[in-house]
C-alpha positions, 0 to 999 in steps of 0.5 A: 236441873234445866231450871237450873243451868239457866240460872245459873247462864243468866246469872253469869251474864248479869256478873259479866254485863255488871263487869262491863258497866264496871270497866265502860265506868272506870276505864272510859273505855268507849268505840261501836265493839264497846257498846256493841257487847255491853248492849247484846249483853243487857238485851239477853238479861232483859229477854224473858225466861222462858220458863217465867223467870226473872226478868232484868231491866236495862239500865238505859241509864248506863249505856245512855250515859254512853252513848251521849259521851261517845257523842261528844268524844267524837263532835270534838274529834270532828271539830278537832280535825275541822281546823287541821284542815286549814293550812299552813304554809310551810316556808324554807329558803328556797320558797320564802322570797316568792311567798313575801312577795305575795303577802305583805303580813305572815305570822311564822312558829319556829320549830325544831322537830326535837322541841317538845313544847314546839309540838305541844302547840301544832292544835293551836298553830292549827287555830290560829290558822284558822281564826286568821283564814278570811285576814290579811294575814297568812298563818305559816311555819319554819322548821328550824335546824334541819336546811332553814337555818337561813331564815331562824338567823335571819330572823333571829329565833333563839328559842323554840317555838317562837311565834314571829309576825313579820310585815313587808319582812319585818319583825313586828312583833315576836312572841316565845314559847308554849303558848298553847293559847291560839286566842292569845295568838291571835289577838297579839298579831290582830292587835298591831295590824291593827296598829299598822295595818292602816297605816300605810 
């Protein structure tokens, strides 16, 4: 009877491990808790039965794949978070003049909170800030339709998001729309800067 109960317990754990494997891979579940539970189940299955019963080999390829996926995701998140460490200066009607006096070149994103396209370009804009951080081009943003309507009117913002490269307060280049390609945003601004920046 004890051997029967032990076999049933092993069978239940085996079924649970198979279900966990399927769940983890089909739902792409990751995290410390999921891996810990999965590893406990697998280590239980690896333990030899006291009566010398069936020993089930650990599915190391499955756990290795899960660990590699988690490591890649963590690396991506860490890289993404490091981009957000580069500040995007918030310009308002109140601080614009002082900021403009300090920076000959300013690359500005004009946006609104209610615009879904404005929200989708946030990561790209932080990457632009990161990539231009060691150049003479300051990266900033202005929220329109709140308090800063004067600046949005001054720079003739008609759509969101709008990206405008300013030199001494004059628009030198403008892009409009959901541009999520940071390389494009940087390259377009850099072309203008290289053309005009050294010519006085």
